[in-house]
C-alpha positions in Angstrom: -6.9 -32.2 31.6 -9.5 -34.8 29.9 -11.8 -32.0 29.0 -9.2 -30.0 27.2 -9.1 -30.0 23.4 -6.3 -29.9 21.5 -7.3 -26.3 19.5 -7.5 -24.9 23.3 -4.0 -26.3 24.1 -2.7 -24.7 20.7 -4.3 -21.2 21.4 -2.7 -21.7 25.0 0.6 -22.3 23.7 0.4 -19.3 21.2 -0.5 -16.8 23.5 2.3 -18.0 25.9 4.6 -17.9 23.3 4.0 -14.3 21.4 2.8 -12.9 24.9 -0.4 -11.4 22.9 -4.0 -12.7 22.0 -3.6 -10.8 18.6 -0.2 -12.2 17.6 -1.5 -16.0 18.7 -4.7 -15.1 16.5 -2.8 -14.3 13.6 -0.4 -17.3 13.8 -3.5 -19.7 14.2 -5.5 -17.8 11.5 -8.6 -17.1 14.4 -9.9 -13.7 15.4 -8.6 -12.3 19.0 -12.2 -13.4 19.8 -11.7 -16.7 19.2 -8.3 -17.1 20.8 -9.5 -15.5 23.8 -12.8 -17.6 23.7 -10.4 -20.9 24.0 -8.1 -19.5 26.9 -11.3 -19.1 28.7 -12.8 -22.5 28.6 -9.3 -23.9 29.0 -9.2 -22.1 32.3 -12.6 -23.4 32.9 -11.5 -26.6 32.5 -8.5 -26.7 34.5 -9.9 -24.2 37.1 -7.2 -21.7 37.5 -6.4 -18.5 35.9 -3.5 -18.8 33.1 -2.6 -15.4 32.4 -2.4 -12.4 34.4 -3.5 -9.5 32.1 -1.8 -6.3 32.3 -2.6 -3.5 29.4 -2.3 -5.3 26.0 0.4 -7.9 27.6 -0.3 -11.2 28.8 1.8 -12.7 31.5 1.8 -16.4 32.4 0.7 -17.4 35.8 2.2 -19.6 37.9 -0.3 -22.2 37.1 0.0 -21.2 33.2 3.8 -21.5 33.7 3.8 -24.9 34.8 0.9 -26.3 32.4 3.1 -24.5 29.7 6.2 -27.2 30.1 3.6 -30.1 29.4 1.6 -28.6 26.8 4.9 -28.0 24.8 5.9 -31.5 25.6 2.4 -33.0 24.3 2.6 -30.5 21.1 5.9 -31.5 20.0 5.2 -35.6 20.4 2.0 -34.6 18.3 4.4 -32.9 15.9 7.0 -35.8 15.9 4.3 -38.3 15.4 3.3 -36.1 12.5 7.0 -36.4 11.5 7.3 -40.0 11.7 4.4 -40.3 9.5 5.5 -38.2 6.9 8.6 -40.2 6.4 6.5 -43.3 6.1 4.0 -41.6 3.6 7.6 -40.2 1.9 8.4 -36.9 0.5 5.4 -36.2 -1.4 3.0 -35.8 1.7 3.4 -34.1 4.8 3.3 -31.0 6.7 6.1 -28.5 6.7 6.2 -25.4 9.4 9.0 -22.6 7.7 10.3 -19.8 9.6 11.2 -16.6 8.0 12.5 -13.1 8.8 10.6 -10.2 7.3 13.4 -9.3 4.9 12.7 -12.6 3.3 9.2 -12.0 2.6 10.3 -10.4 -1.0 11.5 -14.0 -2.1 10.2 -16.8 -0.2 6.8 -17.0 -1.7 8.3 -17.8 -5.3 10.6 -20.4 -4.0 7.4 -21.9 -2.1 5.2 -21.3 -5.1 7.7 -23.3 -7.2 8.0 -26.1 -5.1 4.4 -26.5 -4.1 3.9 -26.9 -7.7 6.2 -30.1 -7.8 4.6 -31.2 -4.3 1.1 -30.3 -4.1 0.1 -32.9 -1.3 2.8 -30.9 0.8 1.0 -28.3 3.3 3.2 -25.6 3.7 2.7 -23.8 6.8 4.6 -20.3 7.2 5.3 -17.6 10.1 7.2 -14.3 10.1 9.5 -13.4 13.0 12.7 -11.6 13.6 15.7 -13.5 13.7 15.9 -14.4 17.3 12.4 -15.7 17.6 13.4 -17.9 14.6 16.3 -19.5 16.4 13.8 -20.0 19.6 11.4 -21.7 17.1 13.8 -23.8 15.7 15.1 -25.3 19.1 11.6 -25.9 20.3 10.9 -27.5 17.2 7.7 -24.7 16.3 9.4 -24.7 12.8 11.4 -27.0 10.9 12.9 -24.7 8.5 14.0 -21.3 8.9 15.3 -18.5 6.4 17.5 -16.1 8.2 20.6 -14.0 7.4 22.2 -14.5 10.8 24.8 -17.4 10.4 23.8 -20.1 13.4 27.3 -20.1 14.6 27.2 -16.3 15.8 23.9 -16.6 17.7 23.0 -16.8 21.7 24.8 -19.6 23.6 21.3 -19.9 24.8 20.1 -21.9 21.6 21.0 -25.4 21.0 23.0 -25.7 17.6 21.7 -24.8 14.3 22.6 -26.5 10.6 23.0 -23.6 8.2 23.3 -23.8 4.7 23.8 -20.8 2.6 21.7 -19.5 -0.4 22.8 -16.0 -1.8 24.4 -12.9 -1.1 22.1 -10.1 0.6 23.1 -6.3 0.6 22.3 -4.1 3.3 22.6 -0.4 3.1 20.8 2.6 3.4 17.9 4.4 1.9 16.2 7.8 1.5 13.6 9.6 0.0 14.6 11.2 -3.4 13.8 14.4 -2.2 16.3 14.1 1.0 19.4 16.5 1.4 22.1 13.4 1.1 20.2 11.9 -1.9 22.2 13.4 -4.4 25.6 13.3 -2.7 28.2 10.9 -3.7 31.0 9.2 -1.5 28.8 10.2 1.6 31.1 9.4 4.8 29.4 7.8 7.7 30.4 10.8 10.0 27.7 12.8 8.0 24.9 10.6 9.1 25.6 11.2 12.7 22.9 14.0 13.0 20.5 12.3 10.4 17.0 10.9 11.6 16.6 7.1 11.4 13.5 5.1 11.2 14.8 1.6 12.9 13.6 -1.9 13.1 12.9 -3.2 16.8 15.7 -5.1 18.9 15.9 -8.7 18.0 15.8 -7.8 14.6 19.0 -9.0 12.3 18.9 -5.8 10.4 18.6 -3.6 13.3 21.7 -5.6 14.6 23.7 -5.2 11.5 23.0 -1.4 11.6 24.2 -0.6 15.0 27.3 -2.9 14.4 27.8 -0.4 11.1 27.2 2.8 13.6 29.5 1.4 16.3 32.4 0.6 13.9 31.9 3.9 12.2 31.6 5.7 16.3 28.3 7.4 15.5 24.8 7.4 17.1 22.5 8.9 14.9 19.0 9.9 16.4 16.1 7.2 16.1 12.7 8.9 15.8 10.5 5.8 15.4 11.0 1.9 15.7 8.5 -0.3 13.9 8.4 -3.8 13.2 7.1 -3.4 9.5 9.6 -3.1 6.6 6.7 -2.1 4.4 5.6 0.7 6.8 9.5 1.8 7.4 9.6 2.3 3.5 6.5 4.5 3.9 8.0 6.6 6.6 11.1 6.9 4.5 9.3 8.0 1.2 7.2 10.6 3.2 10.8 12.1 3.8 10.7 11.7 8.0 14.2 10.0 7.9 16.5 7.4 6.9 16.5 3.7 6.9 19.0 0.8 7.1 17.6 -2.0 5.4 18.2 -5.2 2.9 17.9 -3.8 -0.9 16.2 -6.9 -1.4 13.5 -5.5 0.7 13.5 -2.1 -1.3 13.6 -3.5 -4.4 10.6 -2.3 -6.3 11.1 1.1 -4.7 14.5 1.6 -5.8 13.4 0.3 -9.3 10.2 3.3 -9.8 12.4 5.9 -7.8 10.7 6.3 -4.5 13.3 5.3 -2.9 17.0 6.2 -3.5 20.2 4.2 -1.8 22.6 6.4 -0.1 26.5 6.5 -1.6 27.7 5.9 1.9 31.3 5.1 2.6 31.5 1.2 3.7 28.1 0.3 2.5 26.2 -1.7 1.0 27.0 -4.8 3.7 27.0 -7.9 1.6 25.8 -10.6 4.0 24.4 -14.3 3.3 20.9 -15.6 3.5 20.8 -18.9 5.1 18.1 -22.0 5.4 18.2 -23.2 8.7 17.2 -26.2 10.7 17.8 -27.6 14.0 20.9 -29.6 13.8 20.2 -32.3 16.6 17.1 -33.5 14.8 16.7 -35.2 11.5 14.3 -33.3 9.2 11.2 -35.1 7.7 11.8 -36.4 4.2 9.2 -33.7 2.9 11.1 -30.7 4.9 14.5 -32.2 3.7 13.1 -31.8 0.1 12.0 -28.7 0.8 15.4 -27.6 2.2 17.4 -29.0 -0.5 15.0 -27.3 -2.9 15.7 -23.9 -1.3 19.3 -24.6 -1.4 19.3 -25.2 -5.1 17.1 -22.7 -6.5 17.5 -19.8 -4.0 19.8 -17.9 -5.6 18.4 -18.1 -8.6 14.8 -16.8 -7.3 16.8 -14.1 -5.3 18.6 -12.8 -8.2 15.7 -12.5 -10.9 13.5 -11.0 -7.6 16.3 -8.2 -7.2 17.6 -7.9 -10.7 16.3 -4.6 -11.0 17.9 -3.0 -8.1 21.1 -4.4 -8.6 22.3 -1.1 -10.3 22.4 0.1 -6.8 25.1 -1.9 -5.4 28.2 -3.6 -6.6 29.5 -6.8 -5.4 31.7 -7.0 -2.3 33.6 -9.5 -0.1 30.5 -11.3 1.7 30.7 -11.2 5.4 28.8 -13.1 7.9 26.3 -10.6 9.9 22.9 -10.4 11.3 20.6 -10.0 8.1 16.5 -10.4 9.1 
């Protein structure tokens, strides 16, 4: 392993984590061909195949599984060293890794821009994942902080304890194209959705979990005609009137404002949840990461309120409950 480079090890860990050369390339801001070259060179160094490629997925070989344990430990040790040096330098410098669910894309950039203006020497690294992936990344120390909707206490027992601080309320409901048959209806019973086509998020998404919970409680199972991982694509499919979507009103704020989407007046909706900033309970944050955490907690509610002010007429204040949102 003396001939292996840090770039090769990071590429290897990213492909192992995502099971995809393309997604690993996106995380590391490289091309898939560059990632493939790094893996090929690492395999030449170790003299063994690390991935058994099948279709578009990349599964680890036995050698890859064994190597991943030590590589993860080595990368974590480097991160710990970086955090230690950051604490010595103080809160004005360092690198902070932030993971966010895709729904948070619509307000987090403003928060980070404001933080960066006050702390220009701090480097911010942002990745977007669903809530299950974020919980795993926190427990593996791959991100320092996460912004998600799922309260940590309700996460799967596979994950280590997480510390959570609420930011603001988060409304979720059903959106439709203005020309949809239910768009002009009022006080729509949940049963009326039973035969309507839905465009849904992938399993592991907090939005998907909240939708499934709502459907279970309503004792309905509407047909799911398309599953997508992109909120932007879901909105475009709904605007084309191919079906309905259960989504965050924060995500659809711009479309609700201009009228390309409408929020259905369904009895029991919107569901009012919470945004949370989350960290690993067992590990102290670096001074810079803790500074960002405190900044998000103090400023988050105001930034979110400004971001979705135009869409606020589409939901009313409801009791806030803890449930998935991400």
